[in-house]
PyMOL Python script that loads the backbone (N, CA, C, O; Angstrom):
from pymol import cmd

cmd.read_pdbstr("""\
ATOM      1  N   UNK A   1      11.201  14.384   1.416  1.00  0.00           N
ATOM      2  CA  UNK A   1      10.361  13.380   2.025  1.00  0.00           C
ATOM      3  C   UNK A   1      10.666  12.052   1.358  1.00  0.00           C
ATOM      4  O   UNK A   1      10.713  11.965   0.131  1.00  0.00           O
ATOM      5  N   UNK A   2      10.874  11.009   2.169  1.00  0.00           N
ATOM      6  CA  UNK A   2      11.163   9.700   1.640  1.00  0.00           C
ATOM      7  C   UNK A   2      10.014   8.736   1.835  1.00  0.00           C
ATOM      8  O   UNK A   2       9.203   8.892   2.748  1.00  0.00           O
ATOM      9  N   UNK A   3       9.953   7.750   0.980  1.00  0.00           N
ATOM     10  CA  UNK A   3       8.923   6.713   1.064  1.00  0.00           C
ATOM     11  C   UNK A   3       9.601   5.354   1.165  1.00  0.00           C
ATOM     12  O   UNK A   3      10.517   5.047   0.402  1.00  0.00           O
ATOM     13  N   UNK A   4       9.144   4.550   2.107  1.00  0.00           N
ATOM     14  CA  UNK A   4       9.589   3.173   2.240  1.00  0.00           C
ATOM     15  C   UNK A   4       8.366   2.278   2.185  1.00  0.00           C
ATOM     16  O   UNK A   4       7.271   2.693   2.566  1.00  0.00           O
ATOM     17  N   UNK A   5       8.542   1.068   1.719  1.00  0.00           N
ATOM     18  CA  UNK A   5       7.445   0.110   1.636  1.00  0.00           C
ATOM     19  C   UNK A   5       7.290  -0.659   2.942  1.00  0.00           C
ATOM     20  O   UNK A   5       8.279  -1.090   3.534  1.00  0.00           O
ATOM     21  N   UNK A   6       6.062  -0.828   3.385  1.00  0.00           N
ATOM     22  CA  UNK A   6       5.758  -1.825   4.400  1.00  0.00           C
ATOM     23  C   UNK A   6       5.942  -3.157   3.677  1.00  0.00           C
ATOM     24  O   UNK A   6       5.274  -3.387   2.669  1.00  0.00           O
ATOM     25  N   UNK A   7       6.829  -4.052   4.155  1.00  0.00           N
ATOM     26  CA  UNK A   7       7.102  -5.288   3.412  1.00  0.00           C
ATOM     27  C   UNK A   7       5.842  -6.079   3.057  1.00  0.00           C
ATOM     28  O   UNK A   7       5.743  -6.629   1.960  1.00  0.00           O
ATOM     29  N   UNK A   8       4.890  -6.135   3.973  1.00  0.00           N
ATOM     30  CA  UNK A   8       3.654  -6.871   3.703  1.00  0.00           C
ATOM     31  C   UNK A   8       2.854  -6.234   2.574  1.00  0.00           C
ATOM     32  O   UNK A   8       2.205  -6.933   1.796  1.00  0.00           O
ATOM     33  N   UNK A   9       2.900  -4.913   2.485  1.00  0.00           N
ATOM     34  CA  UNK A   9       2.171  -4.201   1.427  1.00  0.00           C
ATOM     35  C   UNK A   9       2.802  -4.477   0.068  1.00  0.00           C
ATOM     36  O   UNK A   9       2.095  -4.679  -0.919  1.00  0.00           O
ATOM     37  N   UNK A  10       4.114  -4.485   0.018  1.00  0.00           N
ATOM     38  CA  UNK A  10       4.804  -4.767  -1.236  1.00  0.00           C
ATOM     39  C   UNK A  10       4.503  -6.197  -1.695  1.00  0.00           C
ATOM     40  O   UNK A  10       4.274  -6.437  -2.881  1.00  0.00           O
ATOM     41  N   UNK A  11       4.504  -7.134  -0.761  1.00  0.00           N
ATOM     42  CA  UNK A  11       4.227  -8.530  -1.094  1.00  0.00           C
ATOM     43  C   UNK A  11       2.776  -8.734  -1.533  1.00  0.00           C
ATOM     44  O   UNK A  11       2.478  -9.662  -2.285  1.00  0.00           O
ATOM     45  N   UNK A  12       1.872  -7.864  -1.063  1.00  0.00           N
ATOM     46  CA  UNK A  12       0.442  -8.033  -1.345  1.00  0.00           C
ATOM     47  C   UNK A  12      -0.033  -7.303  -2.599  1.00  0.00           C
ATOM     48  O   UNK A  12      -1.214  -7.381  -2.934  1.00  0.00           O
ATOM     49  N   UNK A  13       0.845  -6.602  -3.294  1.00  0.00           N
ATOM     50  CA  UNK A  13       0.427  -5.873  -4.494  1.00  0.00           C
ATOM     51  C   UNK A  13      -0.190  -6.815  -5.522  1.00  0.00           C
ATOM     52  O   UNK A  13       0.377  -7.858  -5.849  1.00  0.00           O
ATOM     53  N   UNK A  14      -1.341  -6.436  -6.015  1.00  0.00           N
ATOM     54  CA  UNK A  14      -2.017  -7.228  -7.051  1.00  0.00           C
ATOM     55  C   UNK A  14      -2.305  -6.334  -8.248  1.00  0.00           C
ATOM     56  O   UNK A  14      -3.132  -5.425  -8.163  1.00  0.00           O
ATOM     57  N   UNK A  15      -1.632  -6.587  -9.352  1.00  0.00           N
ATOM     58  CA  UNK A  15      -1.904  -5.842 -10.574  1.00  0.00           C
ATOM     59  C   UNK A  15      -1.350  -4.437 -10.616  1.00  0.00           C
ATOM     60  O   UNK A  15      -1.631  -3.695 -11.558  1.00  0.00           O
ATOM     61  N   UNK A  16      -0.567  -4.049  -9.620  1.00  0.00           N
ATOM     62  CA  UNK A  16       0.061  -2.725  -9.589  1.00  0.00           C
ATOM     63  C   UNK A  16       1.558  -2.953  -9.396  1.00  0.00           C
ATOM     64  O   UNK A  16       1.972  -3.722  -8.528  1.00  0.00           O
ATOM     65  N   UNK A  17       2.356  -2.284 -10.204  1.00  0.00           N
ATOM     66  CA  UNK A  17       3.802  -2.431 -10.113  1.00  0.00           C
ATOM     67  C   UNK A  17       4.397  -1.363  -9.193  1.00  0.00           C
ATOM     68  O   UNK A  17       3.888  -0.243  -9.148  1.00  0.00           O
ATOM     69  N   UNK A  18       5.456  -1.687  -8.465  1.00  0.00           N
ATOM     70  CA  UNK A  18       6.088  -0.701  -7.589  1.00  0.00           C
ATOM     71  C   UNK A  18       6.483   0.592  -8.307  1.00  0.00           C
ATOM     72  O   UNK A  18       6.382   1.674  -7.729  1.00  0.00           O
ATOM     73  N   UNK A  19       6.930   0.490  -9.556  1.00  0.00           N
ATOM     74  CA  UNK A  19       7.317   1.707 -10.283  1.00  0.00           C
ATOM     75  C   UNK A  19       6.099   2.603 -10.538  1.00  0.00           C
ATOM     76  O   UNK A  19       6.232   3.826 -10.589  1.00  0.00           O
ATOM     77  N   UNK A  20       4.908   1.998 -10.700  1.00  0.00           N
ATOM     78  CA  UNK A  20       3.697   2.801 -10.884  1.00  0.00           C
ATOM     79  C   UNK A  20       3.367   3.574  -9.609  1.00  0.00           C
ATOM     80  O   UNK A  20       2.948   4.730  -9.664  1.00  0.00           O
ATOM     81  N   UNK A  21       3.559   2.933  -8.475  1.00  0.00           N
ATOM     82  CA  UNK A  21       3.342   3.600  -7.187  1.00  0.00           C
ATOM     83  C   UNK A  21       4.284   4.794  -7.062  1.00  0.00           C
ATOM     84  O   UNK A  21       3.870   5.882  -6.662  1.00  0.00           O
ATOM     85  N   UNK A  22       5.547   4.583  -7.406  1.00  0.00           N
ATOM     86  CA  UNK A  22       6.531   5.667  -7.349  1.00  0.00           C
ATOM     87  C   UNK A  22       6.134   6.815  -8.269  1.00  0.00           C
ATOM     88  O   UNK A  22       6.311   7.978  -7.908  1.00  0.00           O
ATOM     89  N   UNK A  23       5.601   6.511  -9.446  1.00  0.00           N
ATOM     90  CA  UNK A  23       5.172   7.558 -10.373  1.00  0.00           C
ATOM     91  C   UNK A  23       4.032   8.387  -9.790  1.00  0.00           C
ATOM     92  O   UNK A  23       4.031   9.611  -9.917  1.00  0.00           O
ATOM     93  N   UNK A  24       3.068   7.736  -9.155  1.00  0.00           N
ATOM     94  CA  UNK A  24       1.948   8.468  -8.545  1.00  0.00           C
ATOM     95  C   UNK A  24       2.454   9.364  -7.424  1.00  0.00           C
ATOM     96  O   UNK A  24       2.058  10.525  -7.332  1.00  0.00           O
ATOM     97  N   UNK A  25       3.329   8.832  -6.570  1.00  0.00           N
ATOM     98  CA  UNK A  25       3.829   9.626  -5.446  1.00  0.00           C
ATOM     99  C   UNK A  25       4.702  10.797  -5.898  1.00  0.00           C
ATOM    100  O   UNK A  25       4.810  11.795  -5.186  1.00  0.00           O
ATOM    101  N   UNK A  26       5.317  10.687  -7.060  1.00  0.00           N
ATOM    102  CA  UNK A  26       6.163  11.761  -7.579  1.00  0.00           C
ATOM    103  C   UNK A  26       5.418  12.681  -8.541  1.00  0.00           C
ATOM    104  O   UNK A  26       5.980  13.669  -9.014  1.00  0.00           O
ATOM    105  N   UNK A  27       4.171  12.366  -8.830  1.00  0.00           N
ATOM    106  CA  UNK A  27       3.411  13.156  -9.807  1.00  0.00           C
ATOM    107  C   UNK A  27       3.235  14.598  -9.339  1.00  0.00           C
ATOM    108  O   UNK A  27       3.057  14.870  -8.152  1.00  0.00           O
ATOM    109  N   UNK A  28       3.289  15.496 -10.288  1.00  0.00           N
ATOM    110  CA  UNK A  28       3.071  16.914  -9.987  1.00  0.00           C
ATOM    111  C   UNK A  28       1.629  17.146  -9.545  1.00  0.00           C
ATOM    112  O   UNK A  28       1.371  17.946  -8.645  1.00  0.00           O
ATOM    113  N   UNK A  29       0.699  16.452 -10.175  1.00  0.00           N
ATOM    114  CA  UNK A  29      -0.726  16.590  -9.850  1.00  0.00           C
ATOM    115  C   UNK A  29      -1.202  15.319  -9.165  1.00  0.00           C
ATOM    116  O   UNK A  29      -1.364  14.277  -9.799  1.00  0.00           O
ATOM    117  N   UNK A  30      -1.423  15.422  -7.867  1.00  0.00           N
ATOM    118  CA  UNK A  30      -1.954  14.305  -7.100  1.00  0.00           C
ATOM    119  C   UNK A  30      -2.859  14.861  -6.014  1.00  0.00           C
ATOM    120  O   UNK A  30      -2.670  15.987  -5.554  1.00  0.00           O
ATOM    121  N   UNK A  31      -3.830  14.080  -5.613  1.00  0.00           N
ATOM    122  CA  UNK A  31      -4.821  14.520  -4.637  1.00  0.00           C
ATOM    123  C   UNK A  31      -4.679  13.701  -3.361  1.00  0.00           C
ATOM    124  O   UNK A  31      -5.081  12.537  -3.333  1.00  0.00           O
ATOM    125  N   UNK A  32      -4.110  14.289  -2.294  1.00  0.00           N
ATOM    126  CA  UNK A  32      -3.997  13.577  -1.024  1.00  0.00           C
ATOM    127  C   UNK A  32      -5.265  13.785  -0.186  1.00  0.00           C
ATOM    128  O   UNK A  32      -5.767  14.902  -0.055  1.00  0.00           O
ATOM    129  N   UNK A  33      -5.763  12.686   0.371  1.00  0.00           N
ATOM    130  CA  UNK A  33      -6.966  12.744   1.202  1.00  0.00           C
ATOM    131  C   UNK A  33      -6.720  12.004   2.507  1.00  0.00           C
ATOM    132  O   UNK A  33      -6.209  10.884   2.498  1.00  0.00           O
ATOM    133  N   UNK A  34      -7.079  12.618   3.626  1.00  0.00           N
ATOM    134  CA  UNK A  34      -6.961  11.949   4.921  1.00  0.00           C
ATOM    135  C   UNK A  34      -7.958  10.800   4.977  1.00  0.00           C
ATOM    136  O   UNK A  34      -9.094  10.928   4.519  1.00  0.00           O
ATOM    137  N   UNK A  35      -7.521   9.666   5.547  1.00  0.00           N
ATOM    138  CA  UNK A  35      -8.383   8.491   5.626  1.00  0.00           C
ATOM    139  C   UNK A  35      -8.056   7.705   6.888  1.00  0.00           C
ATOM    140  O   UNK A  35      -6.998   7.878   7.493  1.00  0.00           O
ATOM    141  N   UNK A  36      -8.988   6.839   7.271  1.00  0.00           N
ATOM    142  CA  UNK A  36      -8.801   5.937   8.408  1.00  0.00           C
ATOM    143  C   UNK A  36      -9.393   4.585   8.048  1.00  0.00           C
ATOM    144  O   UNK A  36     -10.472   4.509   7.459  1.00  0.00           O
ATOM    145  N   UNK A  37      -8.687   3.519   8.403  1.00  0.00           N
ATOM    146  CA  UNK A  37      -9.191   2.162   8.192  1.00  0.00           C
ATOM    147  C   UNK A  37      -8.677   1.282   9.320  1.00  0.00           C
ATOM    148  O   UNK A  37      -7.472   1.213   9.561  1.00  0.00           O
ATOM    149  N   UNK A  38      -9.579   0.618  10.001  1.00  0.00           N
ATOM    150  CA  UNK A  38      -9.180  -0.248  11.104  1.00  0.00           C
ATOM    151  C   UNK A  38      -8.443   0.492  12.205  1.00  0.00           C
ATOM    152  O   UNK A  38      -7.581  -0.081  12.870  1.00  0.00           O
ATOM    153  N   UNK A  39      -8.773   1.748  12.400  1.00  0.00           N
ATOM    154  CA  UNK A  39      -8.116   2.558  13.418  1.00  0.00           C
ATOM    155  C   UNK A  39      -6.781   3.137  13.003  1.00  0.00           C
ATOM    156  O   UNK A  39      -6.148   3.846  13.786  1.00  0.00           O
ATOM    157  N   UNK A  40      -6.338   2.854  11.793  1.00  0.00           N
ATOM    158  CA  UNK A  40      -5.066   3.379  11.287  1.00  0.00           C
ATOM    159  C   UNK A  40      -5.335   4.608  10.442  1.00  0.00           C
ATOM    160  O   UNK A  40      -6.092   4.558   9.472  1.00  0.00           O
ATOM    161  N   UNK A  41      -4.706   5.717  10.822  1.00  0.00           N
ATOM    162  CA  UNK A  41      -4.832   6.952  10.037  1.00  0.00           C
ATOM    163  C   UNK A  41      -3.762   6.946   8.954  1.00  0.00           C
ATOM    164  O   UNK A  41      -2.617   6.563   9.194  1.00  0.00           O
ATOM    165  N   UNK A  42      -4.157   7.379   7.748  1.00  0.00           N
ATOM    166  CA  UNK A  42      -3.213   7.406   6.633  1.00  0.00           C
ATOM    167  C   UNK A  42      -3.667   8.445   5.626  1.00  0.00           C
ATOM    168  O   UNK A  42      -4.726   9.055   5.777  1.00  0.00           O
ATOM    169  N   UNK A  43      -2.863   8.639   4.607  1.00  0.00           N
ATOM    170  CA  UNK A  43      -3.187   9.528   3.504  1.00  0.00           C
ATOM    171  C   UNK A  43      -3.406   8.666   2.264  1.00  0.00           C
ATOM    172  O   UNK A  43      -2.548   7.861   1.903  1.00  0.00           O
ATOM    173  N   UNK A  44      -4.541   8.834   1.622  1.00  0.00           N
ATOM    174  CA  UNK A  44      -4.823   8.169   0.346  1.00  0.00           C
ATOM    175  C   UNK A  44      -4.450   9.157  -0.754  1.00  0.00           C
ATOM    176  O   UNK A  44      -5.095  10.193  -0.912  1.00  0.00           O
ATOM    177  N   UNK A  45      -3.429   8.838  -1.493  1.00  0.00           N
ATOM    178  CA  UNK A  45      -2.937   9.716  -2.555  1.00  0.00           C
ATOM    179  C   UNK A  45      -3.508   9.224  -3.884  1.00  0.00           C
ATOM    180  O   UNK A  45      -3.193   8.124  -4.336  1.00  0.00           O
ATOM    181  N   UNK A  46      -4.348  10.049  -4.503  1.00  0.00           N
ATOM    182  CA  UNK A  46      -4.929   9.710  -5.800  1.00  0.00           C
ATOM    183  C   UNK A  46      -4.101  10.386  -6.882  1.00  0.00           C
ATOM    184  O   UNK A  46      -3.785  11.572  -6.783  1.00  0.00           O
ATOM    185  N   UNK A  47      -3.754   9.633  -7.906  1.00  0.00           N
ATOM    186  CA  UNK A  47      -2.962  10.213  -8.981  1.00  0.00           C
ATOM    187  C   UNK A  47      -2.888   9.276 -10.170  1.00  0.00           C
ATOM    188  O   UNK A  47      -3.480   8.196 -10.174  1.00  0.00           O
ATOM    189  N   UNK A  48      -2.151   9.712 -11.175  1.00  0.00           N
ATOM    190  CA  UNK A  48      -2.004   8.931 -12.405  1.00  0.00           C
ATOM    191  C   UNK A  48      -0.537   8.568 -12.625  1.00  0.00           C
ATOM    192  O   UNK A  48       0.373   9.316 -12.267  1.00  0.00           O
ATOM    193  N   UNK A  49      -0.341   7.398 -13.223  1.00  0.00           N
ATOM    194  CA  UNK A  49       1.000   7.000 -13.634  1.00  0.00           C
ATOM    195  C   UNK A  49       1.361   7.775 -14.902  1.00  0.00           C
ATOM    196  O   UNK A  49       0.532   8.501 -15.450  1.00  0.00           O
ATOM    197  N   UNK A  50       2.588   7.619 -15.358  1.00  0.00           N
ATOM    198  CA  UNK A  50       2.999   8.276 -16.608  1.00  0.00           C
ATOM    199  C   UNK A  50       2.127   7.840 -17.775  1.00  0.00           C
ATOM    200  O   UNK A  50       1.904   8.611 -18.708  1.00  0.00           O
ATOM    201  N   UNK A  51       1.632   6.603 -17.727  1.00  0.00           N
ATOM    202  CA  UNK A  51       0.767   6.087 -18.795  1.00  0.00           C
ATOM    203  C   UNK A  51      -0.694   6.512 -18.619  1.00  0.00           C
ATOM    204  O   UNK A  51      -1.540   6.195 -19.456  1.00  0.00           O
ATOM    205  N   UNK A  52      -0.987   7.224 -17.535  1.00  0.00           N
ATOM    206  CA  UNK A  52      -2.352   7.708 -17.304  1.00  0.00           C
ATOM    207  C   UNK A  52      -3.211   6.800 -16.441  1.00  0.00           C
ATOM    208  O   UNK A  52      -4.395   7.075 -16.249  1.00  0.00           O
ATOM    209  N   UNK A  53      -2.646   5.736 -15.925  1.00  0.00           N
ATOM    210  CA  UNK A  53      -3.415   4.799 -15.092  1.00  0.00           C
ATOM    211  C   UNK A  53      -3.755   5.444 -13.747  1.00  0.00           C
ATOM    212  O   UNK A  53      -2.853   5.907 -13.050  1.00  0.00           O
ATOM    213  N   UNK A  54      -5.040   5.486 -13.365  1.00  0.00           N
ATOM    214  CA  UNK A  54      -5.441   6.100 -12.101  1.00  0.00           C
ATOM    215  C   UNK A  54      -5.293   5.126 -10.932  1.00  0.00           C
ATOM    216  O   UNK A  54      -5.899   4.054 -10.923  1.00  0.00           O
ATOM    217  N   UNK A  55      -4.475   5.517  -9.942  1.00  0.00           N
ATOM    218  CA  UNK A  55      -4.224   4.674  -8.777  1.00  0.00           C
ATOM    219  C   UNK A  55      -4.474   5.440  -7.482  1.00  0.00           C
ATOM    220  O   UNK A  55      -4.453   6.670  -7.450  1.00  0.00           O
ATOM    221  N   UNK A  56      -4.709   4.682  -6.426  1.00  0.00           N
ATOM    222  CA  UNK A  56      -4.750   5.204  -5.062  1.00  0.00           C
ATOM    223  C   UNK A  56      -3.602   4.540  -4.321  1.00  0.00           C
ATOM    224  O   UNK A  56      -3.486   3.314  -4.306  1.00  0.00           O
ATOM    225  N   UNK A  57      -2.755   5.356  -3.706  1.00  0.00           N
ATOM    226  CA  UNK A  57      -1.629   4.856  -2.924  1.00  0.00           C
ATOM    227  C   UNK A  57      -1.830   5.309  -1.479  1.00  0.00           C
ATOM    228  O   UNK A  57      -2.006   6.498  -1.215  1.00  0.00           O
ATOM    229  N   UNK A  58      -1.803   4.364  -0.556  1.00  0.00           N
ATOM    230  CA  UNK A  58      -1.980   4.669   0.859  1.00  0.00           C
ATOM    231  C   UNK A  58      -0.615   4.770   1.529  1.00  0.00           C
ATOM    232  O   UNK A  58       0.217   3.870   1.413  1.00  0.00           O
ATOM    233  N   UNK A  59      -0.399   5.886   2.236  1.00  0.00           N
ATOM    234  CA  UNK A  59       0.858   6.096   2.961  1.00  0.00           C
ATOM    235  C   UNK A  59       0.544   6.577   4.373  1.00  0.00           C
ATOM    236  O   UNK A  59      -0.476   7.221   4.616  1.00  0.00           O
ATOM    237  N   UNK A  60       1.448   6.249   5.301  1.00  0.00           N
ATOM    238  CA  UNK A  60       1.299   6.760   6.661  1.00  0.00           C
ATOM    239  C   UNK A  60       2.629   7.348   7.105  1.00  0.00           C
ATOM    240  O   UNK A  60       3.697   6.890   6.699  1.00  0.00           O
ATOM    241  N   UNK A  61       2.544   8.353   7.930  1.00  0.00           N
ATOM    242  CA  UNK A  61       3.733   9.043   8.420  1.00  0.00           C
ATOM    243  C   UNK A  61       4.434   8.153   9.443  1.00  0.00           C
ATOM    244  O   UNK A  61       3.793   7.615  10.346  1.00  0.00           O
ATOM    245  N   UNK A  62       5.750   7.999   9.300  1.00  0.00           N
ATOM    246  CA  UNK A  62       6.522   7.187  10.235  1.00  0.00           C
ATOM    247  C   UNK A  62       7.680   7.959  10.855  1.00  0.00           C
ATOM    248  O   UNK A  62       8.416   7.416  11.680  1.00  0.00           O
ATOM    249  N   UNK A  63       7.842   9.175  10.480  1.00  0.00           N
ATOM    250  CA  UNK A  63       8.900  10.027  11.019  1.00  0.00           C
ATOM    251  C   UNK A  63       8.613  11.449  10.621  1.00  0.00           C
ATOM    252  O   UNK A  63       7.624  11.738   9.948  1.00  0.00           O
ATOM    253  N   UNK A  64       9.484  12.328  11.042  1.00  0.00           N
ATOM    254  CA  UNK A  64       9.256  13.745  10.736  1.00  0.00           C
ATOM    255  C   UNK A  64       9.190  14.001   9.231  1.00  0.00           C
ATOM    256  O   UNK A  64       8.395  14.820   8.770  1.00  0.00           O
ATOM    257  N   UNK A  65      10.030  13.297   8.467  1.00  0.00           N
ATOM    258  CA  UNK A  65      10.081  13.526   7.027  1.00  0.00           C
ATOM    259  C   UNK A  65       9.831  12.268   6.195  1.00  0.00           C
ATOM    260  O   UNK A  65       9.958  12.307   4.971  1.00  0.00           O
ATOM    261  N   UNK A  66       9.481  11.167   6.833  1.00  0.00           N
ATOM    262  CA  UNK A  66       9.339   9.905   6.114  1.00  0.00           C
ATOM    263  C   UNK A  66       7.926   9.360   6.190  1.00  0.00           C
ATOM    264  O   UNK A  66       7.208   9.562   7.169  1.00  0.00           O
ATOM    265  N   UNK A  67       7.550   8.664   5.128  1.00  0.00           N
ATOM    266  CA  UNK A  67       6.251   8.011   5.072  1.00  0.00           C
ATOM    267  C   UNK A  67       6.442   6.580   4.594  1.00  0.00           C
ATOM    268  O   UNK A  67       7.402   6.262   3.891  1.00  0.00           O
ATOM    269  N   UNK A  68       5.507   5.726   4.991  1.00  0.00           N
ATOM    270  CA  UNK A  68       5.554   4.318   4.627  1.00  0.00           C
ATOM    271  C   UNK A  68       4.384   4.014   3.697  1.00  0.00           C
ATOM    272  O   UNK A  68       3.245   4.390   3.973  1.00  0.00           O
ATOM    273  N   UNK A  69       4.674   3.336   2.604  1.00  0.00           N
ATOM    274  CA  UNK A  69       3.633   2.918   1.667  1.00  0.00           C
ATOM    275  C   UNK A  69       2.977   1.674   2.252  1.00  0.00           C
ATOM    276  O   UNK A  69       3.642   0.662   2.476  1.00  0.00           O
ATOM    277  N   UNK A  70       1.667   1.752   2.499  1.00  0.00           N
ATOM    278  CA  UNK A  70       0.972   0.628   3.122  1.00  0.00           C
ATOM    279  C   UNK A  70      -0.011  -0.056   2.180  1.00  0.00           C
ATOM    280  O   UNK A  70      -0.648  -1.039   2.558  1.00  0.00           O
ATOM    281  N   UNK A  71      -0.141   0.460   0.946  1.00  0.00           N
ATOM    282  CA  UNK A  71      -1.017  -0.185  -0.019  1.00  0.00           C
ATOM    283  C   UNK A  71      -1.143   0.622  -1.287  1.00  0.00           C
ATOM    284  O   UNK A  71      -0.831   1.812  -1.319  1.00  0.00           O
ATOM    285  N   UNK A  72      -1.604  -0.037  -2.334  1.00  0.00           N
ATOM    286  CA  UNK A  72      -1.840   0.623  -3.624  1.00  0.00           C
ATOM    287  C   UNK A  72      -2.813  -0.227  -4.427  1.00  0.00           C
ATOM    288  O   UNK A  72      -2.791  -1.456  -4.368  1.00  0.00           O
ATOM    289  N   UNK A  73      -3.667   0.460  -5.180  1.00  0.00           N
ATOM    290  CA  UNK A  73      -4.656  -0.230  -6.011  1.00  0.00           C
ATOM    291  C   UNK A  73      -5.192   0.729  -7.052  1.00  0.00           C
ATOM    292  O   UNK A  73      -4.937   1.933  -7.006  1.00  0.00           O
ATOM    293  N   UNK A  74      -5.950   0.166  -8.005  1.00  0.00           N
ATOM    294  CA  UNK A  74      -6.629   1.009  -8.988  1.00  0.00           C
ATOM    295  C   UNK A  74      -7.787   1.730  -8.315  1.00  0.00           C
ATOM    296  O   UNK A  74      -8.355   1.238  -7.339  1.00  0.00           O
ATOM    297  N   UNK A  75      -8.128   2.882  -8.834  1.00  0.00           N
ATOM    298  CA  UNK A  75      -9.289   3.616  -8.325  1.00  0.00           C
ATOM    299  C   UNK A  75     -10.571   2.873  -8.681  1.00  0.00           C
ATOM    300  O   UNK A  75     -10.666   2.226  -9.723  1.00  0.00           O
ATOM    301  N   UNK A  76     -11.549   2.982  -7.793  1.00  0.00           N
ATOM    302  CA  UNK A  76     -12.881   2.472  -8.103  1.00  0.00           C
ATOM    303  C   UNK A  76     -13.535   3.451  -9.079  1.00  0.00           C
ATOM    304  O   UNK A  76     -13.048   4.572  -9.223  1.00  0.00           O
ATOM    305  N   UNK A  77     -14.614   3.067  -9.747  1.00  0.00           N
ATOM    306  CA  UNK A  77     -15.303   4.016 -10.632  1.00  0.00           C
ATOM    307  C   UNK A  77     -15.717   5.306  -9.917  1.00  0.00           C
ATOM    308  O   UNK A  77     -15.599   6.390 -10.490  1.00  0.00           O
ATOM    309  N   UNK A  78     -16.196   5.204  -8.683  1.00  0.00           N
ATOM    310  CA  UNK A  78     -16.596   6.407  -7.938  1.00  0.00           C
ATOM    311  C   UNK A  78     -15.392   7.285  -7.615  1.00  0.00           C
ATOM    312  O   UNK A  78     -15.471   8.509  -7.714  1.00  0.00           O
ATOM    313  N   UNK A  79     -14.278   6.666  -7.231  1.00  0.00           N
ATOM    314  CA  UNK A  79     -13.060   7.432  -6.950  1.00  0.00           C
ATOM    315  C   UNK A  79     -12.553   8.113  -8.212  1.00  0.00           C
ATOM    316  O   UNK A  79     -12.129   9.268  -8.173  1.00  0.00           O
ATOM    317  N   UNK A  80     -12.599   7.396  -9.330  1.00  0.00           N
ATOM    318  CA  UNK A  80     -12.138   7.973 -10.591  1.00  0.00           C
ATOM    319  C   UNK A  80     -12.992   9.172 -10.975  1.00  0.00           C
ATOM    320  O   UNK A  80     -12.467  10.180 -11.446  1.00  0.00           O
ATOM    321  N   UNK A  81     -14.290   9.074 -10.779  1.00  0.00           N
ATOM    322  CA  UNK A  81     -15.182  10.191 -11.087  1.00  0.00           C
ATOM    323  C   UNK A  81     -14.822  11.408 -10.229  1.00  0.00           C
ATOM    324  O   UNK A  81     -14.760  12.530 -10.733  1.00  0.00           O
ATOM    325  N   UNK A  82     -14.586  11.183  -8.937  1.00  0.00           N
ATOM    326  CA  UNK A  82     -14.197  12.278  -8.039  1.00  0.00           C
ATOM    327  C   UNK A  82     -12.854  12.868  -8.462  1.00  0.00           C
ATOM    328  O   UNK A  82     -12.686  14.087  -8.491  1.00  0.00           O
ATOM    329  N   UNK A  83     -11.907  12.003  -8.786  1.00  0.00           N
ATOM    330  CA  UNK A  83     -10.579  12.463  -9.175  1.00  0.00           C
ATOM    331  C   UNK A  83     -10.631  13.256 -10.474  1.00  0.00           C
ATOM    332  O   UNK A  83      -9.992  14.303 -10.587  1.00  0.00           O
ATOM    333  N   UNK A  84     -11.380  12.772 -11.445  1.00  0.00           N
ATOM    334  CA  UNK A  84     -11.492  13.496 -12.718  1.00  0.00           C
ATOM    335  C   UNK A  84     -12.146  14.851 -12.527  1.00  0.00           C
ATOM    336  O   UNK A  84     -11.762  15.810 -13.197  1.00  0.00           O
ATOM    337  N   UNK A  85     -13.125  14.963 -11.634  1.00  0.00           N
ATOM    338  CA  UNK A  85     -13.729  16.259 -11.329  1.00  0.00           C
ATOM    339  C   UNK A  85     -12.678  17.193 -10.713  1.00  0.00           C
ATOM    340  O   UNK A  85     -12.624  18.378 -11.043  1.00  0.00           O
ATOM    341  N   UNK A  86     -11.856  16.655  -9.827  1.00  0.00           N
ATOM    342  CA  UNK A  86     -10.786  17.450  -9.221  1.00  0.00           C
ATOM    343  C   UNK A  86      -9.772  17.881 -10.297  1.00  0.00           C
ATOM    344  O   UNK A  86      -9.322  19.027 -10.300  1.00  0.00           O
ATOM    345  N   UNK A  87      -9.420  16.975 -11.197  1.00  0.00           N
ATOM    346  CA  UNK A  87      -8.475  17.304 -12.271  1.00  0.00           C
ATOM    347  C   UNK A  87      -9.001  18.464 -13.121  1.00  0.00           C
ATOM    348  O   UNK A  87      -8.239  19.347 -13.515  1.00  0.00           O
ATOM    349  N   UNK A  88     -10.285  18.456 -13.396  1.00  0.00           N
ATOM    350  CA  UNK A  88     -10.883  19.503 -14.228  1.00  0.00           C
ATOM    351  C   UNK A  88     -10.913  20.852 -13.513  1.00  0.00           C
ATOM    352  O   UNK A  88     -10.856  21.901 -14.155  1.00  0.00           O
ATOM    353  N   UNK A  89     -11.004  20.823 -12.179  1.00  0.00           N
ATOM    354  CA  UNK A  89     -11.124  22.075 -11.430  1.00  0.00           C
ATOM    355  C   UNK A  89      -9.789  22.618 -10.956  1.00  0.00           C
ATOM    356  O   UNK A  89      -9.680  23.800 -10.628  1.00  0.00           O
ATOM    357  N   UNK A  90      -8.774  21.767 -10.918  1.00  0.00           N
ATOM    358  CA  UNK A  90      -7.472  22.202 -10.374  1.00  0.00           C
ATOM    359  C   UNK A  90      -6.632  22.879 -11.418  1.00  0.00           C
ATOM    360  O   UNK A  90      -5.513  23.304 -11.129  1.00  0.00           O
TER     361      UNK A  90
END
""", "prot")
cmd.dss("prot")
cmd.show_as("cartoon", "prot")
cmd.util.cbc("prot")
cmd.orient("prot")
């Protein structure tokens, strides 16, 4: 499965580096959740960078085996709490 950046998403990154996004998407332990925003269906992938930073990366399917990165940000406190509970149970 390949990942490509939506150019606008890459340009809009604030405080998150592209390599951190790649680390989350390649992480062995990540939590994918179906989501919708503005009528767009996507997967919100929750995970940690190699340094342990908790991020949410939004991707959408664009082909049979390809996905497009449409956004990335730090987890909110509520998301982090949910993710940490999942980490403890998985």
